[in-house]
PAPA-578662 format. One record per atom (N, C-alpha, C): residue in one letter; x, y, z; residue number from 1. Coordinates in steps of 0.2 Angstrom, whole numbers. Layout:
% PAPA-578662
+----+-------+-------+-------+-----+
| aa |    c1 |    c2 |    c3 |   i |
+----+-------+-------+-------+-----+
|  a |     X |     Y |     Z | NUM |
...
+----+-------+-------+-------+-----+
END
This chain:
% PAPA-578662
+----+-------+-------+-------+-----+
| aa |    c1 |    c2 |    c3 |   i |
+----+-------+-------+-------+-----+
|  x |   478 |   502 |   299 |   1 |
|  x |   475 |   508 |   303 |   1 |
|  x |   480 |   510 |   308 |   1 |
|  x |   481 |   517 |   308 |   2 |
|  x |   485 |   520 |   314 |   2 |
|  x |   481 |   522 |   319 |   2 |
|  x |   483 |   520 |   325 |   3 |
|  x |   480 |   522 |   331 |   3 |
|  x |   484 |   526 |   336 |   3 |
|  x |   481 |   532 |   338 |   4 |
|  x |   485 |   536 |   343 |   4 |
|  x |   486 |   533 |   349 |   4 |
|  x |   492 |   534 |   353 |   5 |
|  x |   492 |   531 |   359 |   5 |
|  x |   487 |   534 |   364 |   5 |
|  x |   485 |   530 |   369 |   6 |
|  x |   480 |   532 |   374 |   6 |
|  x |   483 |   537 |   378 |   6 |
|  x |   479 |   542 |   380 |   7 |
|  x |   482 |   548 |   384 |   7 |
|  x |   480 |   546 |   391 |   7 |
|  x |   483 |   547 |   396 |   8 |
|  x |   482 |   546 |   403 |   8 |
|  x |   475 |   549 |   405 |   8 |
|  x |   471 |   546 |   409 |   9 |
|  x |   465 |   549 |   411 |   9 |
|  x |   466 |   555 |   416 |   9 |
|  x |   471 |   555 |   420 |  10 |
|  x |   472 |   560 |   425 |  10 |
|  x |   479 |   563 |   424 |  10 |
|  x |   479 |   569 |   427 |  11 |
|  x |   486 |   573 |   426 |  11 |
|  x |   491 |   569 |   431 |  11 |
|  x |   497 |   571 |   430 |  12 |
|  x |   502 |   568 |   434 |  12 |
|  x |   501 |   570 |   442 |  12 |
|  x |   502 |   565 |   446 |  13 |
|  x |   501 |   567 |   453 |  13 |
|  x |   508 |   569 |   456 |  13 |
|  x |   507 |   573 |   462 |  14 |
|  x |   513 |   575 |   466 |  14 |
|  x |   514 |   569 |   470 |  14 |
|  x |   520 |   569 |   473 |  15 |
|  x |   522 |   563 |   477 |  15 |
|  x |   517 |   562 |   483 |  15 |
|  x |   515 |   568 |   486 |  16 |
|  x |   510 |   567 |   492 |  16 |
|  x |   503 |   564 |   489 |  16 |
|  x |   501 |   567 |   483 |  17 |
|  x |   495 |   564 |   481 |  17 |
|  x |   495 |   557 |   479 |  17 |
|  x |   501 |   555 |   476 |  18 |
|  x |   502 |   548 |   474 |  18 |
|  x |   502 |   543 |   481 |  18 |
|  x |   505 |   546 |   486 |  19 |
|  x |   505 |   542 |   492 |  19 |
|  x |   498 |   541 |   495 |  19 |
|  x |   494 |   547 |   495 |  20 |
|  x |   488 |   546 |   497 |  20 |
|  x |   483 |   541 |   493 |  20 |
|  x |   484 |   542 |   486 |  21 |
|  x |   481 |   537 |   482 |  21 |
|  x |   483 |   530 |   483 |  21 |
|  x |   489 |   529 |   484 |  22 |
|  x |   492 |   522 |   486 |  22 |
|  x |   489 |   519 |   492 |  22 |
|  x |   488 |   524 |   497 |  23 |
|  x |   485 |   521 |   503 |  23 |
|  x |   478 |   519 |   502 |  23 |
|  x |   474 |   523 |   499 |  24 |
|  x |   467 |   522 |   497 |  24 |
|  x |   467 |   516 |   493 |  24 |
|  x |   471 |   515 |   488 |  25 |
|  x |   471 |   509 |   484 |  25 |
|  x |   473 |   503 |   488 |  25 |
|  x |   478 |   503 |   492 |  26 |
|  x |   479 |   497 |   496 |  26 |
|  x |   474 |   495 |   501 |  26 |
|  x |   470 |   500 |   504 |  27 |
|  x |   464 |   499 |   508 |  27 |
|  x |   459 |   495 |   504 |  27 |
|  x |   458 |   497 |   498 |  28 |
|  x |   453 |   493 |   493 |  28 |
|  x |   456 |   487 |   491 |  28 |
|  x |   463 |   486 |   491 |  29 |
|  x |   466 |   480 |   488 |  29 |
|  x |   466 |   480 |   481 |  29 |
|  x |   467 |   486 |   478 |  30 |
|  x |   468 |   487 |   471 |  30 |
|  x |   474 |   491 |   469 |  30 |
|  x |   476 |   491 |   463 |  31 |
|  x |   482 |   495 |   461 |  31 |
|  x |   480 |   502 |   460 |  31 |
|  x |   485 |   506 |   460 |  32 |
|  x |   483 |   513 |   459 |  32 |
|  x |   479 |   515 |   453 |  32 |
|  x |   482 |   511 |   447 |  33 |
|  x |   478 |   512 |   441 |  33 |
|  x |   471 |   510 |   441 |  33 |
|  x |   470 |   505 |   444 |  34 |
|  x |   463 |   502 |   445 |  34 |
|  x |   459 |   507 |   449 |  34 |
|  x |   462 |   509 |   455 |  35 |
|  x |   458 |   513 |   459 |  35 |
|  x |   456 |   520 |   456 |  35 |
|  x |   461 |   523 |   452 |  36 |
|  x |   460 |   529 |   449 |  36 |
|  x |   455 |   528 |   443 |  36 |
|  x |   455 |   523 |   439 |  37 |
|  x |   451 |   521 |   434 |  37 |
|  x |   443 |   521 |   437 |  37 |
|  x |   443 |   517 |   442 |  38 |
|  x |   436 |   517 |   446 |  38 |
|  x |   434 |   524 |   448 |  38 |
|  x |   438 |   528 |   451 |  39 |
|  x |   436 |   534 |   453 |  39 |
|  x |   434 |   539 |   447 |  39 |
|  x |   437 |   538 |   442 |  40 |
|  x |   436 |   542 |   436 |  40 |
|  x |   429 |   540 |   433 |  40 |
|  x |   428 |   534 |   432 |  41 |
|  x |   422 |   531 |   429 |  41 |
|  x |   416 |   533 |   434 |  41 |
|  x |   417 |   532 |   441 |  42 |
|  x |   412 |   534 |   445 |  42 |
|  x |   410 |   541 |   445 |  42 |
|  x |   415 |   545 |   444 |  43 |
|  x |   413 |   553 |   444 |  43 |
|  x |   410 |   554 |   437 |  43 |
|  x |   412 |   551 |   432 |  44 |
|  x |   408 |   552 |   425 |  44 |
|  x |   401 |   550 |   425 |  44 |
|  x |   399 |   545 |   429 |  45 |
|  x |   393 |   542 |   430 |  45 |
|  x |   388 |   545 |   435 |  45 |
|  x |   391 |   550 |   439 |  46 |
|  x |   388 |   553 |   444 |  46 |
|  x |   381 |   557 |   442 |  46 |
|  x |   376 |   555 |   445 |  47 |
|  x |   369 |   558 |   442 |  47 |
|  x |   369 |   565 |   445 |  47 |
|  x |   372 |   567 |   450 |  48 |
|  x |   372 |   574 |   453 |  48 |
|  x |   376 |   579 |   448 |  48 |
|  x |   381 |   576 |   446 |  49 |
|  x |   386 |   580 |   441 |  49 |
|  x |   382 |   581 |   434 |  49 |
|  x |   379 |   575 |   432 |  50 |
|  x |   375 |   576 |   426 |  50 |
|  x |   369 |   581 |   426 |  50 |
|  x |   366 |   581 |   432 |  51 |
|  x |   360 |   586 |   433 |  51 |
|  x |   363 |   593 |   433 |  51 |
|  x |   369 |   594 |   436 |  52 |
|  x |   372 |   601 |   436 |  52 |
|  x |   374 |   603 |   429 |  52 |
|  x |   376 |   598 |   425 |  53 |
|  x |   378 |   600 |   418 |  53 |
|  x |   372 |   601 |   414 |  53 |
|  x |   367 |   598 |   415 |  54 |
|  x |   360 |   599 |   412 |  54 |
|  x |   358 |   606 |   414 |  54 |
|  x |   358 |   607 |   420 |  55 |
|  x |   355 |   614 |   422 |  55 |
|  x |   360 |   620 |   419 |  55 |
|  x |   366 |   619 |   419 |  56 |
|  x |   370 |   624 |   416 |  56 |
|  x |   369 |   625 |   409 |  56 |
|  x |   368 |   619 |   405 |  57 |
|  x |   366 |   620 |   398 |  57 |
|  x |   359 |   623 |   397 |  57 |
|  x |   354 |   621 |   401 |  58 |
|  x |   348 |   625 |   401 |  58 |
|  x |   348 |   632 |   402 |  58 |
|  x |   352 |   634 |   407 |  59 |
|  x |   353 |   641 |   409 |  59 |
|  x |   356 |   645 |   403 |  59 |
|  x |   361 |   642 |   400 |  60 |
|  x |   365 |   645 |   395 |  60 |
|  x |   361 |   646 |   389 |  60 |
|  x |   356 |   641 |   387 |  61 |
|  x |   352 |   641 |   381 |  61 |
|  x |   346 |   646 |   382 |  61 |
|  x |   345 |   648 |   388 |  62 |
|  x |   339 |   653 |   390 |  62 |
|  x |   342 |   659 |   392 |  62 |
|  x |   348 |   661 |   392 |  63 |
|  x |   351 |   667 |   395 |  63 |
|  x |   348 |   673 |   392 |  63 |
|  x |   346 |   673 |   386 |  64 |
|  x |   343 |   679 |   383 |  64 |
|  x |   336 |   680 |   386 |  64 |
|  x |   333 |   675 |   389 |  65 |
|  x |   326 |   676 |   391 |  65 |
|  x |   326 |   677 |   399 |  65 |
|  x |   332 |   676 |   402 |  66 |
|  x |   332 |   676 |   410 |  66 |
|  x |   333 |   684 |   411 |  66 |
|  x |   328 |   686 |   416 |  67 |
|  x |   329 |   693 |   418 |  67 |
|  x |   329 |   693 |   426 |  67 |
|  x |   333 |   698 |   428 |  68 |
|  x |   334 |   699 |   435 |  68 |
|  x |   331 |   705 |   437 |  68 |
|  x |   329 |   706 |   444 |  69 |
|  x |   326 |   712 |   446 |  69 |
|  x |   331 |   718 |   445 |  69 |
|  x |   337 |   717 |   447 |  70 |
|  x |   342 |   722 |   446 |  70 |
|  x |   343 |   724 |   439 |  70 |
|  x |   341 |   720 |   434 |  71 |
|  x |   342 |   722 |   427 |  71 |
|  x |   337 |   727 |   424 |  71 |
|  x |   331 |   727 |   428 |  72 |
|  x |   326 |   731 |   425 |  72 |
|  x |   325 |   738 |   429 |  72 |
|  x |   329 |   739 |   434 |  73 |
|  x |   329 |   745 |   438 |  73 |
|  x |   333 |   750 |   436 |  73 |
+----+-------+-------+-------+-----+
END
């Protein structure tokens, strides 16, 4: 079975961004890769983000039934 190489989870960082992440990772005592992995997984499991995505989906699915006062005047 052929497997595609794994794509990086984050876009390339600028030097300033990498320095900032390095300082944060050092403060936690982890590598940059582990720090960023943890940040990505934490963001993916964020219940507030999930609620916003659900709200956006609900609104999109009901767009034909949503009316605004300015639309009827």
